[in-house]
C-alpha positions in Angstrom: 32.9 22.1 -58.8 34.0 23.3 -62.2 37.4 24.3 -63.6 38.3 27.6 -65.2 41.5 28.5 -67.1 42.7 31.4 -69.3 45.7 32.4 -71.4 46.8 35.8 -72.6 49.5 35.9 -75.2 51.2 39.2 -74.4 53.3 39.5 -77.6 50.9 37.7 -79.9 53.5 35.1 -80.7 51.0 32.3 -81.1 48.1 31.9 -83.5 44.6 31.1 -82.4 44.9 27.4 -83.1 48.0 27.1 -80.9 46.6 29.2 -78.1 43.4 27.1 -78.0 45.6 23.9 -77.9 47.3 25.3 -74.8 44.0 26.1 -73.1 42.6 22.7 -74.0 45.8 21.1 -72.6 45.2 23.1 -69.4 41.6 21.9 -69.2 42.6 18.3 -69.8 44.8 18.5 -66.6 41.8 19.6 -64.5 39.0 17.7 -66.2 38.3 15.9 -63.0 36.7 19.1 -61.8 34.0 18.8 -64.4 33.7 16.8 -67.5 30.0 17.4 -68.3 30.9 20.0 -70.9 34.0 21.8 -72.1 34.2 25.2 -73.8 36.9 27.4 -75.2 36.4 31.0 -76.4 39.1 33.3 -78.1 39.0 37.0 -78.4 42.1 38.9 -79.8 45.1 37.6 -77.8 43.1 36.0 -75.0 41.7 32.5 -74.8 39.4 31.4 -72.0 38.3 27.9 -71.1 35.9 26.0 -68.9 35.2 22.4 -67.8 31.8 22.1 -66.3 30.3 20.0 -63.5 26.5 20.4 -64.1 24.7 21.1 -60.8 22.2 24.0 -61.4 20.5 23.8 -64.8 22.0 20.6 -66.2 21.0 21.5 -69.7 23.5 22.9 -72.3 22.0 26.4 -71.8 24.3 26.7 -68.7 27.5 25.5 -70.5 30.4 28.0 -70.4 32.2 30.2 -71.2 29.3 32.6 -71.5 29.9 35.1 -74.3 28.3 38.4 -75.5 29.5 41.5 -77.3 30.5 43.0 -73.9 31.7 40.1 -71.7 33.1 36.6 -71.7 32.7 34.7 -68.4 34.1 31.5 -67.1 32.8 30.8 -63.6 33.2 28.2 -60.9 31.0 28.1 -57.8 27.5 28.7 -56.4 25.8 32.0 -55.7 23.1 31.2 -53.1 21.2 34.5 -53.4 21.2 34.6 -57.2 17.4 34.3 -57.5 16.9 37.3 -55.3 19.4 39.3 -57.3 17.9 38.2 -60.6 14.5 39.4 -59.6 15.8 42.6 -58.2 18.2 43.8 -60.9 17.7 41.7 -64.0 13.9 41.7 -64.7 14.4 43.6 -67.9 17.0 41.3 -69.3 16.5 38.1 -71.4 18.4 35.4 -69.5 19.1 32.1 -71.3 19.2 29.8 -68.2 17.9 29.6 -64.6 21.4 29.0 -63.4 23.4 31.2 -61.1 26.0 31.5 -63.9 23.4 33.2 -66.1 22.4 35.4 -63.2 26.0 36.5 -62.6 26.4 37.1 -66.4 23.3 39.3 -66.4 24.5 41.2 -63.3 27.8 42.0 -64.9 25.9 43.6 -67.8 23.9 45.6 -65.3 26.1 46.8 -62.5 29.8 47.7 -61.9 31.8 44.6 -61.0 32.6 45.8 -57.5 28.9 46.2 -56.7 28.3 42.7 -58.1 31.0 41.2 -55.9 29.8 42.9 -52.8 26.2 41.7 -53.2 26.6 38.1 -54.4 26.6 35.6 -51.5 28.3 32.2 -52.1 31.5 30.5 -53.0 33.1 31.4 -56.4 36.1 32.0 -58.5 35.6 33.5 -62.0 37.3 35.3 -64.8 35.5 37.8 -67.0 36.8 39.7 -70.0 35.4 43.2 -70.4 35.6 43.4 -74.2 35.1 47.1 -74.6 37.4 48.2 -71.9 40.0 45.5 -72.7 40.4 44.3 -69.1 40.2 41.0 -67.4 38.9 40.5 -63.9 39.8 37.5 -61.8 37.7 37.4 -58.7 37.6 35.2 -55.6 34.9 34.8 -53.0 35.0 36.4 -49.6 36.4 33.4 -47.8 38.7 32.0 -50.5 36.6 28.7 -50.6 37.2 28.3 -54.4 40.9 28.4 -55.6 42.3 30.5 -58.3 46.0 30.7 -59.3 48.0 32.7 -61.9 51.3 32.9 -63.6 52.8 36.0 -65.1 55.8 35.9 -67.5 57.2 38.2 -70.1 55.5 36.1 -72.8 52.1 35.3 -71.3 49.7 35.7 -68.4 47.7 32.6 -67.4 45.3 31.5 -64.7 43.6 28.3 -63.5 41.6 26.6 -60.8 44.5 24.3 -60.0 48.2 24.7 -60.3 48.7 21.5 -62.2 47.0 23.1 -65.2 50.2 25.2 -65.7 52.0 22.1 -66.8 50.5 22.8 -70.2 52.1 26.2 -70.5 54.9 26.5 -73.0 58.3 26.5 -71.4 57.0 26.8 -67.9 59.2 25.0 -65.3 58.0 24.0 -61.8 60.5 25.0 -59.2 60.0 24.9 -55.4 59.7 28.2 -53.7 62.2 27.7 -50.9 61.5 31.1 -49.4 58.1 29.9 -48.1 59.0 26.2 -47.5 59.6 26.7 -43.8 56.3 28.5 -43.5 54.5 25.6 -45.2 56.2 23.0 -43.0 55.3 24.9 -39.8 51.8 26.1 -40.5 50.8 23.7 -43.4 49.7 26.9 -45.1 51.4 29.8 -46.9 50.1 33.2 -46.1 49.5 35.9 -48.7 49.8 35.4 -52.5 52.9 33.1 -52.8 52.6 29.4 -53.3 55.0 26.5 -52.8 56.1 26.9 -56.4 58.1 29.8 -57.8 56.2 32.3 -60.0 52.9 30.7 -59.2 50.6 32.9 -57.1 47.1 32.6 -55.6 44.4 35.2 -55.5 43.4 35.9 -51.9 40.0 36.0 -50.2 37.7 38.9 -51.0 40.0 40.1 -53.8 39.8 40.7 -57.5 42.7 41.2 -60.0 42.3 43.7 -62.8 44.5 42.9 -65.9 44.8 45.5 -68.7 45.2 43.9 -72.1 46.6 47.1 -73.5 49.4 47.7 -71.0 50.0 44.1 -69.9 49.9 45.1 -66.3 47.6 44.3 -63.4 46.7 45.2 -59.9 44.9 43.4 -57.1 42.2 45.1 -55.0 40.4 44.0 -51.9 36.7 44.3 -52.1 35.8 42.6 -48.8 37.4 42.5 -45.3 36.3 40.1 -42.7 35.4 41.8 -39.4 34.4 40.4 -36.1 30.6 40.9 -35.5 28.4 40.6 -32.5 26.6 37.3 -32.8 25.5 37.0 -29.2 21.9 37.4 -30.1 21.9 34.9 -32.9 20.4 31.4 -32.6 23.3 29.1 -33.5 20.9 26.3 -34.6 19.0 28.5 -36.9 22.3 29.9 -38.4 23.7 26.4 -39.0 20.4 25.2 -40.5 20.2 28.1 -42.9 23.8 27.7 -43.9 23.4 24.0 -44.7 20.2 24.5 -46.6 21.6 27.2 -48.8 24.5 24.9 -49.7 22.1 22.3 -51.0 21.3 24.3 -54.1 21.3 21.7 -56.9 19.2 20.2 -59.7 21.0 16.9 -59.1 20.8 14.5 -56.1 22.9 15.6 -53.1 24.8 13.2 -50.8 27.0 13.6 -47.7 30.3 12.0 -47.1 29.9 11.2 -43.4 33.0 10.7 -41.2 31.1 10.4 -38.0 32.6 13.5 -36.4 30.6 16.3 -34.8 30.8 18.7 -37.8 29.8 16.2 -40.5 27.0 14.8 -38.3 25.6 18.3 -37.8 25.7 18.9 -41.6 23.9 15.6 -42.2 21.3 16.3 -39.6 20.4 19.8 -41.0 20.5 18.6 -44.6 17.7 16.0 -44.0 15.3 18.0 -41.8 
């Protein structure tokens, strides 16, 4: 688990120092998501931040944000098939780390982002600045396992892995969104992009948001739709075992918080065989 944040000053009212102070303040509020390393990168009127929990490649070669002349990436998650994709699409590229972050960064230099999103398999939320096209992509995994929220005002556009990071935004006031309060109380969940707070929105599953730095406008696009498949011929035990094994991708020791229920017991069983 890592934390990603970003801040776009629409009217260029703040200098770089002040903007980086805002982003570092956002990171401080979600430092519990990482803490192994912190990075902040500024380009023009946008500043991107990352707090890292080192899991795959624990060296500083995998610290973020990743930066090149073409892209700036801040990524949270795990891509289980990244080795396969690296060997298939990135053999001609020099990659600084064996991490899935480095693989994703290389893929973004090689393929259109929609192609990358369709082929990567895992849980993830990331922001990437396309420097040359002056666009920012905020992307969420196919099942919305990793969270990503955003705020859009006349002065700035900001995003973060957790809503509490927005406390660091200048002048932003937290107000309850009463229009969805009933929905939250009944279902313990709010459907769509609204949240329990006014002017705070969540990116939905299988969706990316494309923000133009030139126009200050954005749109959301669905790149994946969940459909019901025919699993009658699948071996449930094999599917569960494969799923658990893929989630154990780590260069650090892995543990299980066992409640004793059927689901956690199954996870523990498949993790140790």
